N, C-alpha and C positions, 0 to 999 in steps of 0.2 A: 504493500500500500504506500510505501514511501518512495520518493524520487531518489533518495540516497541509497545506493546499493552497497551492501557490506562487501569489503574486499576479502577474498578467501586467503587464509594463510597457506603456506606450503604444506603439502601432505594432508590438507583438509579433505575428509571423506564424509559427505553428507549423510549417507546411510549409517555409517558407523556412529556419527554424532547423535543422530536421532535415536538409535538403539541404546546408546550409552545413557541418555537422559530420558528414556521412555517413561520413567516413573512419574514425571510431572507433565507429560504431554497427553492430551486427549485428542486422538485423531478423528473421532466421530462425534462431534458436538451435538448433532441432532438427537442422539440417544439420551441426553440429559436435559432436554427441554422441560422446564418446570421443576427440575429436581437438583439444580446445581448446589443450593445451600446445604442440603442434606447429604448429597452423594459425595461432596468434596470435603466434608468436615472430618478432621482427624478422628479416628476411632480411639476411644478411651475405654479400656476394659472395665466392665462393671458399672459403667455410667449410662448405658443404653444409648438410644438415638440422640443425636444433637445436630444442630445446624447453625450456620452463620446468620447473624441478624441482618447483614447487608451483603449484597453481591454487586460488584461494579465491573465494568468492562473497559479494559484498555484496548481500544480499537486501533489496530496498526501498531503493535507493541514494539516493533523493531528488535533490538538486541536485549530488551527486557529490563534495562536500568530503571526506567520510571516505574514499572510494575513492581519490581523488587523493593524500591524505596517507598512506594505507596503502601505496600503490604507491611513493611517494617513499622511505618507510622500508624497503621490501622490494623492491629493484629486480630481484631474481631470481624474484619471484613474479608470476604473472599474476592480476590482479584482474578478475573478471567483475562489473561493476556493473549490477544488474538492477532494473528498476522497471516496473510495469504502466501507469503514467501517462505518456502521450506527452510531456506538458509536462516532467515530471521527466527523461525520457530526453533531451530537447533541452537542458535546463539542464546535466545531467551531462556530456553530450558536449561542450558549450562549456567547462565547467570543466576537463575532462580535456585538451582540446586546448590551452587557454590555459596550463595548467600544464606542458604538454610531457611528459606521461607516456606513453611508448610501451608500458608493460606494463599498460594498462587497456583493456578493451573494454566498451562500453556496450550493454546488451541490453534490448530491449522484451520482457518476459516475465512470466508469471503464476507466483507462488510455489507454487500448487497443482499445477503441471505440471513440477516439477523433474526427475522421472525421465525425462521426454521430452527434456530438454536435456542431461543429464549421465549418463554411464555409471557402473556400480558402481565405487567406489574412486577416482573421478576428482577429487574435491575434498579438499583438505587441511583446509579450514575453511569454515564458514558463519557469517557475521556478520549479525545481525538487529538493527538500530538503530532504536529508537523506532517499532515497528510500530503500525498502527491497532489499538486495543485491542478493538473490537467488544464493548462491555460487556454488551449485552442477551443474555439466555439464548438467544433464537432465532438469534443471530448467532454462538454459541459455536464452531460448526464452521469459521467463517472465520478464527479466530485462528490465526496462523502458528506459535504455540507449543502448539497442542493436541497431545495424544498421537498422534492420527492423522497429523498433519503431521510430527511428530518421527519417527514410524515410517518415513515416506517418506524422510526425510533419511538415516536410518541407513546403508542400503547405498551411498549416494553418497559417504560419507566414507571416505577411505583409513584403514588401520589407524593408530590413534592420532589420527585426525582429530577436530576439535572443533566444537562449536556454541556460539556466544556471543550472549547477549541483553543489550541495554541498553535501559532504558525509564525514563520519569518516573513510571510508574504502579505504585505499591506493590501494588494489587490484581492487576494483570497479572503482576507479578513473582512474587507468591505462588502464583497459579494456575499459572504456567509451571513453577515448581519442582515442584509436584505432578505436572504432566503429564510432565515429564522423567523423574521417578521411575517413573511408569506405563509409559513407553516404554523403560525399561531403561538410561537414561543415568546415568553416574556423575559427580558434581560434582568438578571440580578446585578451584574456589573459588566463593564467592558473596559479594556485597558490597551493603550498603545505603547506601553512599556511594562509588560507583565512581570519581568524579572525584577524591576525596581519596585513595583507595587506589591509583589508577593515574593519577597526574597527567600522565604522558607519552603516554597513549593519544591517538590522533587524535580530533579533534572532528568531529561531523557538524553541519550547519547547524541541525538540529532541536534538538540538545543545546545549542547556543549560545543559540538563541531561548528554549527552555524554562528553561534555567538562569538566564537573565536575569529570568525571571518568578518565580524562587524555587524551581525544581524541584530535587529531589535525584535523582541517577541511581542506579538499582538495576540490578545486573548479575550474571550468572553465566556460568561457562565449564564445559561438560560434554562428556564423550566417551562414545560408545556402549559400554555394558558388555554382559553377557550379554543376549541378546534375550529378551523374555518369550515363553513358548510360545504364549500367546494374550493379546491385549490385553483386559484386563478391561473390560467395559462400564461406562459411567458416565453418569448423567443429566446433560444440559447444565446448566451453572451460569452464573448471572449474576455479573459482577464485583462487584456490590453485596454479595455474600456475603463479600467480602474487604475491605470497608471497615471502618475502626474503628467501634466501637459508638457512641462519642460524636463526632458529626460537628462539633460546635462547636469541638473541639480541632484540627480540620484547618486548617492554614494554606494550603498549596498544594493545589489540587484537580487530580488528574491530567487531562491533556488528553483530551478525548473523554467525560469523565464530569461536566462542569460542570453541565449541565442536570439530570442525575440527582441530584447532590448538592444543588442548589438546591431541587428538588422535595421531597427527603427532609427537608431542614432546615425548609422551610415547613410540611410535614406535622407534623413534631415540634413546631414552635412553636405551631401551631394546637391540637394535642393537649394540650400543656401549658397553654395559655391556657384551654382548655375545662375541664380538670381543676381549674385554680386559680380559676375564676370562681365568685362566690357564687351560690347558687341564688336564684331570684326567688320 
């Protein structure tokens, strides 16, 4: 789900990694729909059945750093760390195992199929950290913050449940705020510098890497409000529509939009040169 792909170390064998950390991986998430809290609770001899009071989803978990940190800060919460990339699943399972977090289960799953994995009201929160932005218009439906996806998440959230986005992409952030409003979500807060506003929040490895490159973290937290009677249709939009007008002032370019911004800058430079060149 991420635009940043993990580099494989030498002698990395995916199948061997998946087998080594299989104890924390759930390869068939549809089997536990409606039963995650009970099925994943550690068994304590003589104490009978138990369950986690909260189940949260780290959607697009990457290498698992955020999921492990969140689980450590909330030991009574079950964190379902999901990613569609098998390499990320292997890394996340290794991270969780080495961190010794019993309240994390790593899942190979597709973000567009969440209603198949979770029953209505089963999730207390959905975290979406640094998702692939899919900037082109023809890819708009793949953005996990589109109104259509957000409508899918609504019934899965318990009353008062939340959806939280963190991204380095100001265009995706602005697009997502509009889409959240279309899907009937109500903002609890929004931030154009989330690391400064929430310094104690767990980091993901993508946030560390992109922040080191000069990224600002944009974020918001929202909860489903009254559902729209009908989702108003909208033409697919490119994230280019959300870029600042003067690209020369852009210092950091959002990940996934580098080539687009370079092309636009080159086009503008050529246009200005042509306008300013003397006629022969």
